Phi, psi and omega in degrees: 000323181295325179277341184288320183295310178297325178294320178295315178298317179296318178297318178296318179296315179297318179296317178297317178295320179295316178298315178297318179298320179298315179296318179296317179299316178299318180294321177297317178297318178298314181297317179297320179296314179298315181294322179289323175297318179299313181297317181295315180294316178300316181297312182297314186284342176281339182262334189207160173290141179250185178274165177301322179298318180294318177295321178297316179298317179296317177299321179295322177295316177299321177300315181295335178268004180063032175259075192292319182294323176293322179296316180301315180300319181290320179294322178295322176295320179299321179290328181286332182299322180078194180057041178233154180284160176301326178294317178295319180297319179294323178296320180293315178299322178296316179295322177298317176299319179296321178297316177294318179301318181294338176265010180062030174260074191294324179297317178294322179297315180300317179300318181291320178297321178295322176297319178299319182287334174296321182281330180217090185294352180254016186279094187298320181299319179294322176297315178299316181294318178300314180298319179297319178295319176299319178299318180298329178272004181063029174263075192291324179295318178293323178297315179299317179298318180294319177295321179293325176294322177298319180291329177291331177278324182218091183298343181264009181293105186295320181297311181296321179300309184296313183289321179296317179298317178297317181291324178301319179294326182277320185277319182246075183296147181291144182253000000 
């Protein structure tokens, strides 16, 4: 019994270290992949015009790194390239809106989300983002309407359900 307790502790410690090492290793691999994609895209796009998809990917990497002004520039280039489907265009406008939202430029974000919805009126993520921007501006009735539109497109949308219910209590108080 005396030898069993230290062995158990040692086994637990080794297991914890192995698990932690695995998570750190995975994170290093992800970071290296993102950085190599970033370097390749920057190199290619600095020498030649790229596709809308390449500008979108570069902008998305900048978004993940919280480099919002660089992301905005890449998304705008993606829109200028043309030759993209309305769904791709709506995705770019939504990402552009998110970049503005992250910089607390809510009016610009709202404009971009609305552009995304013009191109794809069933784009649930854009409805959720639009509603969130309205909430930040304290435009609660508009936020509730956007969440309800999201729910009309996707009745199982958990975010829209939760936020719409919360807003209903605030906007339409019980009498």
